[in-house]
C-alpha positions in Angstrom: 11.5 34.3 43.0 14.0 32.2 41.0 14.0 31.8 37.3 16.0 32.1 34.1 18.5 35.0 34.0 18.3 37.2 30.9 21.1 39.7 30.7 20.0 43.2 29.4 22.3 45.9 28.0 20.8 49.3 28.2 21.8 51.3 25.1 22.7 54.9 25.4 19.3 56.1 23.9 17.6 53.9 26.5 19.1 55.7 29.5 16.3 56.8 31.9 13.7 54.4 30.6 12.2 51.7 32.9 13.4 48.2 32.3 11.0 45.6 31.0 8.8 44.9 34.0 6.0 42.4 35.1 3.1 44.5 36.2 1.3 41.8 38.2 2.3 38.8 40.3 1.3 36.3 37.6 1.9 38.2 34.4 3.3 36.1 31.6 4.9 39.1 29.8 7.2 41.9 30.7 6.0 45.3 29.5 8.3 47.0 27.1 8.4 50.7 26.5 9.2 52.8 23.5 12.8 54.1 23.2 12.1 56.9 20.7 13.7 60.2 21.5 11.6 62.5 23.7 11.6 65.2 20.9 10.9 62.7 18.1 7.7 60.8 18.7 6.5 58.5 15.9 3.2 59.1 14.3 1.3 56.1 13.0 -1.3 56.9 10.5 -4.2 54.4 10.1 -2.7 51.5 8.2 0.8 52.7 9.0 3.6 50.7 10.5 6.9 51.6 12.1 9.9 49.8 13.7 10.1 51.3 17.2 13.4 51.0 19.2 13.4 49.9 22.9 16.8 51.2 23.9 18.0 47.7 25.0 19.6 44.5 23.8 19.3 41.0 25.3 21.5 38.0 26.0 19.1 35.1 26.2 20.4 31.8 27.5 20.8 28.9 24.9 17.6 27.0 24.6 15.4 30.1 25.1 13.7 32.7 22.8 11.9 35.9 23.6 8.6 36.8 22.0 7.3 40.3 21.4 3.5 40.3 21.7 0.8 43.0 21.5 -0.5 44.7 24.6 -4.2 43.9 24.7 -5.2 47.4 26.1 -3.3 49.2 23.3 -4.9 47.0 20.7 -8.4 47.5 22.1 -8.2 51.3 22.7 -6.2 52.4 19.6 -6.1 49.4 17.2 -2.2 49.4 17.6 -0.6 46.0 17.6 2.6 44.0 16.9 2.5 43.3 13.1 4.7 40.2 13.2 3.1 38.8 16.3 4.7 37.2 18.0 8.1 38.7 17.0 10.8 36.2 17.8 14.2 37.1 19.3 16.6 34.3 19.0 19.1 33.4 21.7 22.1 34.3 19.4 20.8 37.8 18.5 22.6 40.6 20.2 21.2 43.7 18.5 18.6 46.2 19.8 15.2 44.8 20.4 12.8 46.7 18.2 9.0 46.3 18.0 7.2 46.4 14.6 3.9 48.3 15.4 1.0 48.7 13.0 -2.0 51.0 13.4 -5.2 49.0 12.4 -7.3 51.7 14.0 -9.2 54.5 12.4 -7.3 57.4 13.8 -3.6 58.3 14.0 -1.6 57.1 17.0 1.5 58.8 18.3 4.2 56.6 20.0 5.9 58.6 22.7 9.1 57.9 24.7 8.5 55.6 27.6 5.1 54.4 26.5 4.3 50.8 27.0 4.1 49.3 23.5 4.5 45.5 23.8 5.0 42.5 26.0 8.2 40.4 26.1 7.6 36.7 26.9 10.6 34.4 27.5 10.1 30.7 26.6 12.0 27.6 26.4 12.7 26.3 22.8 13.3 22.7 21.7 15.2 22.0 18.6 13.7 19.1 16.6 15.0 16.6 14.2 13.0 16.4 11.0 12.4 12.8 9.9 10.9 12.3 6.4 8.3 9.4 6.3 6.1 7.9 3.7 3.0 8.3 5.7 1.8 9.7 9.1 0.0 8.0 12.0 -3.8 8.4 12.0 -6.0 10.4 14.3 -9.7 10.9 14.7 -9.3 14.4 13.2 -7.3 13.3 10.2 -6.8 16.0 7.7 -9.7 18.2 9.0 -8.3 21.8 8.9 -9.7 25.2 9.6 -13.0 25.0 11.5 -13.1 21.2 11.5 -13.3 20.9 15.2 -16.3 23.1 15.7 
């Protein structure tokens, strides 16, 4: 399989953790695990949020971004999701990838080392040129907003 190369630096506290991995042949996202210390799990109370380390940093090629997205099973079973979804990692960022989790469930949730907590999707990004105009071209939808298409 060929594709875009993303360089990954495993940080000292990420040693022994699995690298981000696709878990099926056609998966869009790589599963990312928690890089919290084995003896320092993070408890998320209902309504609580925490920035969870992953133990790695990325070097994305110019023209790409990485998006951190929720894991659907974690959201369904526990109500835990990525708060700033999707979280964007820019191509010029070289710090540790961290996941901002929130517990929207009714019970506390404990984030343990090595637990799959998010998906990482790498996508091409186009830079645009903003051009101010005095009016926009028309469409059949026009200014119809939320719920206007049915």
